[in-house]
N, C-alpha and C positions, 0 to 999 in steps of 0.2 A: 504494499500500500504505499502510495506517495502522498506527502503532505506539502502544503504551501503555507508557510507561516507569514501572517500579515506583519506590518511593521510594529505593532503594538504587542506582539507575542514575545514573551521574555526569551532572550537569547540563551540563558542557561538551560531553559526547557528544550530549546532547539538542540543544544549540544547533548543533552541526555538522551533525547530521541535518536539522534545520529550515532551515539555510542552503543545503543541497543540495536543498531542495524537498520533503522527506519531511514528512507530517503526523505529528506526535508529540504525544500528550497526555501531561502529566506528573502522576503521582499527587501528587507533592510539591506542586506548584502548585495542583491543583484538588481533591484528595480526600486530604489527608494523614491518616495514621492509620487508613485503612480496612483491613479484614482481607483476607487472601489470597482468601478466597472472594468478597468483594466486588470485588477486582481482576479475578478471572477473569470474574465476572458483567458488569463494565463492559467488559471486552475483548470478550465475546460480543455485547453490545449495540452496541458501536461497530464490530464487525467489525475488531478491531485484533489485531496480534500483540504479545505481552507481551515487554518487554525487562526482564530482571531478573538479578540475581546470586543470588537465593535457589535453594537446592537442595532445600528441604524445604517445598514448597507444601502447604498443607492441602487435603484433598479433601473 
């Protein structure tokens, strides 16, 4: 399973998931500042589950 960690997802948690063998792409590392719509689009393109603390994603 692939994960896409939004900018607000804690980096130590990303590191822990990676150390356990999960594939985690970090928006903060690879695409800082992109919009919610772009995050969703990237998740769809990479078949990833979004990890976020946002409660108000734009549609």
